[in-house]
Steps between C-alpha positions, in 0.01 A plus 500: 500500500740763633497874444751776568456874476676642193789740518499839331571475130375143457429442127131507411453232238131577445584849372615346169191314371661400170744269677311435825187326373677277247739395779204399716350307208822303460521425874149351522470351152468141628244574773125438473235765546331680652840656552553787745849632572635690796816698431700472823711807421192710426335378822808599698500841329134555588547382859782749544300780343205438735733520799650823369158657458388374842768724652598267784153382599456120515320359195226245560452284189149485352459132418217537247745678269753215512317167562812286511625382838867459399504852355336644811752324723790619288383862518443473875861389528617841373583767762219755524210260437293374794175307513226443245160650425269210411175525306282218641498328837566151356807645330605674823472172692717326241751786504520481879674168451799672342472865611466619858342839419187478287250786477173425324446801275123457473221402743380140487156340519638145464373319810679177410832681477429694821439170677835374371669815627343476844605138528866581434684692771809556287290643217326732747842633602609551140185618320336840543140531379379819331172650625304814422184443706369320807335248266842349430551453874153348530583245231810383687309474826223305329755232410654487848458730796786671681525239774522211253776622269837675492519878484451633146723773360314765298582814304266779391452577131465874439333660199727746320298556185461864400184695438580833331309809609170539319516708186147588403320171446821310436642283774648156521718256683866458410624167626348165586212384716667326792450591863218710649751647749584839350531739795691521827176467695408182315849356547494581871159340547595179321823479700297529820266226383793267434655567840167447673468150353674220691723279287621766254819704493529810283855503363496697176346737250497494122420795276536426128492799264386312188445816296873571532651153513301344218434780251774610261568870447661472156225365276568439134285514190455199273589458135284479194336754273373701796841509670520879521155538657568211736833652602330831578239317707774315688677830572177641641444190716859517624459864605176419682654200678798704615282778640272258682792302637671813631184602684440146618851468642449800723171351616668164570778664702254688718235233551730202549697689765197587709341157461820323603546737793144428615553123486840519667356706785229241565742208486764659722245623754406135545864403553551357151737572212424575139755277327468628145338756274501372142456719195587538139537275201738466207388824337513721809802394709683825426206689651405266784851506645449873565209431737634489858194306618598197285743239637511261202396489136355226284598412144482203268422590140819699468702181540367360172446830313179440300386741230262697722810635674649631178282810550675661799740793510667414831650166400550259211489131596675234297282242320597217737223266385393416147323217325568333168234384254583293191375580152262224387345644180553739214142587396607772259775732386617717791303295755635237742286316752642388836375239744316654795540863601177578680674587824290806578554690824234585758369853548294737287474352149718677247789463259752545782382173659604293199840332476754682285703327228855635533693277256528503210461877467232659288222252574162571652176328595214488254241740639189292441662182644724629778676238714334161464481217749628239252656708224592860431576650159775758462543729206741767386841518337657289775263211432600454138813295566360289785485127430308218666690409817661842555462647849336837560556682830233674706466698821199481729314809616511397868747308710385197699211411271755375249580209733143372482573385142802281570634244745854634496722798438812439294767713668744636243807717532629685192869550429609834362809624325569839345154616605310225317352167605714217366311206652268398779521200729226316683603542863210325673140387462270587791132420560223756505212469745320303229801273465475418871131421462386824662202696372411761759258718305 
């Protein structure tokens, strides 16, 4: 598939749901399920928006949020995108066959994959391992010592989670549990340990601010008889999130700068070069670009625009991916049951991890059933006119996980006239990782 960056004023077909979703239904009516579409125009819009928010920094594509090789290659073909951030070493080794700059975003304990890496000189030149302790170096050396293998490229993973000042007995961690390297002294010491080990080359640093990149700051209440109370609770949560994120951003700016400076000093004093400092994610590019210690940003979810990214003030991604489920039953008045639907996202369990039915309007999940593996009932005014065989349209809560449910993405491109979608055409059909027989996690 081929992508181009959109020009200013490009029509946004998805902004008119009443014509957009029926046009998609007509375009894919003769295709079997499970059916996942990728709107090429929406993908191009999102790719351009990520570049705009990156402010000129190169964008490394997070593969776990895409999980389709043709899509990754098409995005990498756009100016401003460079390299990928892989999520497992087997995936990184596969990606090294078609991308010459692969950073493994997480440490690995896969000895079989490490052995494959060490036996492939080209992969060793293209793949950078992520480490946050000497144990990760030990594991590599236990597979093959420095004299019996090529030099291994490594990057340090820094912890940028935030711990607010204690307030009485209340304290807590804002962010995720990743690296144990949280201070300049710890970063300096680990850098020295890497440089002291033959067979390793320290080339980069990654500092991911998950509490900014992956947490929306415009939360919304849910409907139902308690809508007013839920809306008030959402407003309170939104205010708390914004205050914590503001404080956390100042902490990130200060700590990442001193940690990167400490690592750079160690590397350069040994005659080396720190090739990259990676930071950010889809939800924080507009902030991360302001950090002078960062040389590149990472993003992936923003290309597809899942529902978890509907809750941000700084940007509004287009719904580039969607999936269609057919109605298979009418168990009662105002209720329609679709095939499948249990495509639940990872993370803390909650309503926001469920898929969202977006067409027809005015339908909702049944609370005590939720999204089922084999069937999912929908109820509400919009369900009354649904017939067996009709398509319903859904959006997933997260990005790449959607591709684990299908072998292919049906690439569509809507046509617009007078501000409304008149039709949609199937432009291409591309395999997902699953469609290429790849299951990396």
